[in-house]
Each structure stands twice: as C-alpha cells, then as structure tokens.
C-alpha positions as CSV (number, residue, x, y, z in Angstrom):
1,F,0.0,-0.1,0.0
2,P,1.2,3.5,-0.7
3,S,1.7,5.5,2.4
4,T,-1.1,8.0,2.9
5,S,-2.0,10.3,5.6
6,F,-5.6,9.1,5.4
7,S,-6.7,6.9,8.4
8,L,-9.9,5.2,9.0
9,F,-10.1,6.9,12.5
10,S,-9.2,10.3,11.3
11,F,-12.3,11.6,12.8
12,L,-11.3,10.5,16.4
13,P,-8.9,12.9,18.5
14,P,-5.5,11.4,18.7
15,F,-4.7,9.1,21.8
16,P,-2.8,10.8,24.5
17,K,0.6,9.6,25.2
18,P,1.1,7.7,28.6
19,N,2.8,10.7,30.1
20,D,0.4,13.5,28.8
21,T,-2.1,14.8,31.3
22,V,-5.6,15.5,29.5
23,V,-7.6,18.1,30.9
24,E,-10.9,19.4,29.4
25,M,-12.1,22.6,30.3
26,A,-15.8,22.7,30.8
27,G,-17.4,25.8,29.2
28,K,-19.1,28.3,31.3
29,A,-22.8,27.3,31.7
30,T,-24.9,30.2,30.4
31,E,-28.6,30.7,30.4
32,P,-30.1,30.3,27.0
33,T,-31.3,33.8,25.7
34,K,-35.0,34.6,25.4
35,K,-34.5,34.6,21.6
36,D,-33.2,31.0,21.7
37,I,-36.1,29.8,24.1
38,M,-38.6,31.7,21.8
39,G,-37.2,29.9,18.8
40,L,-37.4,26.6,20.4
41,Y,-41.0,27.2,21.5
42,Q,-42.0,28.4,17.9
43,D,-40.4,25.3,16.5
44,M,-42.1,23.0,18.9
45,F,-45.4,24.8,18.5
46,S,-45.2,24.7,14.8
47,K,-44.4,20.9,14.9
48,R,-47.3,20.4,17.1
49,A,-49.6,22.2,15.0
50,L,-48.3,20.3,12.0
51,Y,-48.9,17.1,13.8
52,L,-52.5,17.9,15.1
53,T,-53.2,19.2,11.5
54,D,-52.1,15.9,9.9
55,E,-54.2,14.0,12.6
56,L,-57.2,16.1,11.9
57,T,-56.8,15.6,8.2
58,A,-56.5,11.8,8.6
59,T,-59.6,11.8,10.9
60,S,-61.6,13.9,8.5
61,K,-60.5,11.5,5.5
62,N,-61.6,8.4,7.5
63,Y,-65.0,10.1,8.2
64,K,-65.4,10.8,4.5
65,L,-64.5,7.2,3.7
66,L,-67.0,6.1,6.3
67,K,-69.7,8.4,4.9
68,N,-69.1,7.1,1.2
69,M,-69.2,3.5,2.5
70,N,-72.5,4.1,4.2
71,K,-73.8,5.8,1.0
72,L,-72.8,2.7,-1.0
73,T,-74.2,0.3,1.6
74,S,-77.5,2.2,1.6
75,L,-77.7,2.0,-2.2
76,K,-77.1,-1.7,-2.1
77,Y,-79.9,-2.2,0.6
78,L,-82.2,-0.1,-1.5
79,K,-81.4,-2.2,-4.6
80,M,-82.0,-5.4,-2.3
81,K,-85.3,-3.9,-1.1
82,D,-86.4,-3.3,-4.7
83,I,-85.5,-6.7,-5.7
84,T,-87.4,-8.3,-2.8
85,L,-90.5,-6.2,-3.5
86,N,-90.3,-7.4,-7.1
87,I,-90.0,-11.1,-5.9
88,S,-92.9,-10.4,-3.3
89,R,-95.2,-9.0,-6.3
90,Q,-94.3,-11.9,-8.5
91,L,-95.0,-14.5,-5.8
92,K,-98.5,-12.7,-5.2
93,D,-99.2,-13.0,-8.9
94,L,-98.1,-16.6,-8.8
95,N,-100.3,-17.4,-5.8
96,Q,-103.3,-15.8,-7.6
97,K,-102.6,-17.7,-10.8
98,Y,-102.5,-20.9,-8.7
99,I,-105.7,-20.1,-7.1
100,T,-107.4,-19.6,-10.5
101,V,-105.7,-22.7,-11.9
102,Q,-106.8,-24.7,-8.7
103,F,-110.5,-24.5,-9.7
104,Y,-109.6,-25.9,-13.2
105,R,-107.5,-28.5,-11.7
106,N,-110.2,-29.7,-9.3
107,Q,-112.7,-29.8,-12.3
108,I,-110.1,-32.0,-14.1
109,I,-109.6,-34.4,-11.3
110,L,-113.4,-34.6,-10.8
111,T,-113.8,-35.3,-14.7
112,E,-111.1,-37.9,-14.5
113,E,-112.8,-39.7,-11.5
114,R,-116.1,-39.8,-13.5
115,V,-114.3,-40.9,-16.6
116,I,-112.8,-44.0,-14.6
117,V,-116.3,-44.8,-13.2
118,L,-117.8,-44.6,-16.6
119,E,-114.9,-46.9,-17.9
120,Q,-115.7,-49.4,-15.4
121,T,-119.3,-49.3,-16.2
122,A,-118.6,-49.7,-19.8
123,Y,-116.4,-52.7,-19.2
124,K,-119.2,-54.4,-17.0
125,L,-121.6,-53.6,-19.8
126,D,-119.4,-55.0,-22.4
127,E,-119.0,-58.1,-20.4
128,Y,-122.7,-58.6,-19.6
129,S,-123.4,-58.1,-23.4
130,K,-121.0,-60.8,-24.2
131,K,-122.7,-63.2,-21.8
132,L,-126.1,-62.3,-23.3
133,E,-124.8,-63.0,-26.8
134,A,-123.5,-66.2,-25.7
135,K,-126.8,-67.3,-24.2
136,Y,-128.7,-66.1,-27.2
137,K,-126.5,-68.2,-29.4
138,K,-127.0,-71.2,-27.2
139,L,-130.7,-70.8,-27.4
140,G,-130.9,-70.1,-30.9
C-alpha cells in the first residue's frame, strides 16, 4: 500500500501519550437567551400544529370514507329492497294464478274420476253383453 496520511479513524482525536495529562475545560454554563427559548417554542408549536393538522386531516378523511361506504351500503340495501318487493309481487301473482288454476285442476280431477267410473261401467256392460250374446247363441 502506498503510504497516505488518510486513516480510517481520522475523525477521532489522537490518543494521549502515557505521560500526557488530558484536561478538558468545561465551558461556562450560560442561560439560554430569550430569543433561543422563543425559537425553540416556535419550533415546538409549529411541529405540534403540523402534527395535529395531519391527525385532523386523517380523521376527516376516515369520516369521509365511512360516509361514502354508508352511502354505497344504503344504495345496495335499496337495490335489495327493490328486488325483494319485485319477488314479493311476482309471488303474489303466482299465488293468484295458482288459485285460478286450482279451480280448473279440481274440475279436471273430478272429470277424471267420473271417466274412470264410466270406463268401469262400460267394461261391465261389455262383459254383460258378451254373456247375453253367448246365451242367445245357445238358445238359438
């Protein structure tokens, strides 16, 4: 390596030699000036005001978001209400049609029962006529 005066620890003060006495003199403690205190107060209050403003802005945005969500939810419920009312109307119409058709259905069932009785009577009559025909042929 070429020799350089750069050192990795150049930012540190040099180590004292074993016989050197190191004495640090403390600076005289002074009261901060009113101007310094006012500057610190102003800085603190401006940062506090910025923080509170941001908090209020975030809260306001949250309330706006909730308001929009409530509006959307309300619209969804209105749509669901419309759908439910439509289904209810259609169900009432269907029930009314069923009542109307029920009369005709009952008439069809009654007619079917009468046809069955008539069919049984026709079979019995056919059987009786065959017996009579057989007797007539025997006699004749």
